[in-house]
C-alpha positions, 0 to 999 in steps of 0.5 A: 444517460446524461445524468448517470454522466453528470453524477459520475463526474460529481463523484469522481471530482469529490473522490479526487478532491477530498479522497486520500492523498496517499495511500497504500493497498495490499491485495490477497488471496484466499482459496475462497476469494480475494481481499483488500486492505488500504492504509492512508499514509498521511504526513505532514504536507500531503505531499511526498517529496522526492527531489531532496537530497534524503528520500522519504521513508514512510511511516505506516501505522498497522492499526490504519489498515481498513479491509472494509470488513471489520472481521478481515481488518482484525485478522489482518492486523492480528497477522501482522502482530499490530500489538507488538509491531505498531509500525511498518516502514517504507524507506526509498533508498534510490529513486531514478527516472528511466523514462518519460514519467516512468521511474525506479525504487529500490525500497526497503520495507520492514515488517516485524522487525523483518527487513526485505529490499525490493525495486518497484517501477512507478509511473507518474500520472499528474504528479501522483507515483503509482507503483505496485510489487508482489511480495509474499508473506513468507518473505517476512517470516509470517505464516499465512493465516488459516481460518475456520480450521483450516477451510480458508487458507490465505495464499502466501502472495500479496501485491503491494500497491503504492499510490502517492502525492510526489514532488519530483 
């Protein structure tokens, strides 16, 4: 049992040290199962600065999404029209502290030249901002895909999650 704890601690430490600094995760469901597609958000300094007068705008490459299944990843990128719209954007319009380690942001999300505004609650945990917001394919006039002649149907609702290494 002690070895299991040591191994778990070592793996967790390695993930924290070498894992993705900033990422966005999109979680969805079909009528059969669920899926998760993750995209590393890279920037020059690895830390996203919220303390400057100019709030960040995240540029997210659609080809950077990985759903841990080649077919699903390709289908996801096709649904987002990667070839025609290779980049998504998340622009922070305002960002304010609401309580101890809690923040509220108004963001503008642009996918396939369609823009929507959302409020997202974030929590600050050791310099990492974590936020989550439910969105829909239909918010961006995207029809959720169907596969195998309509046997597999993707649900309209998605969960958009952020994990950002932030300077606040």
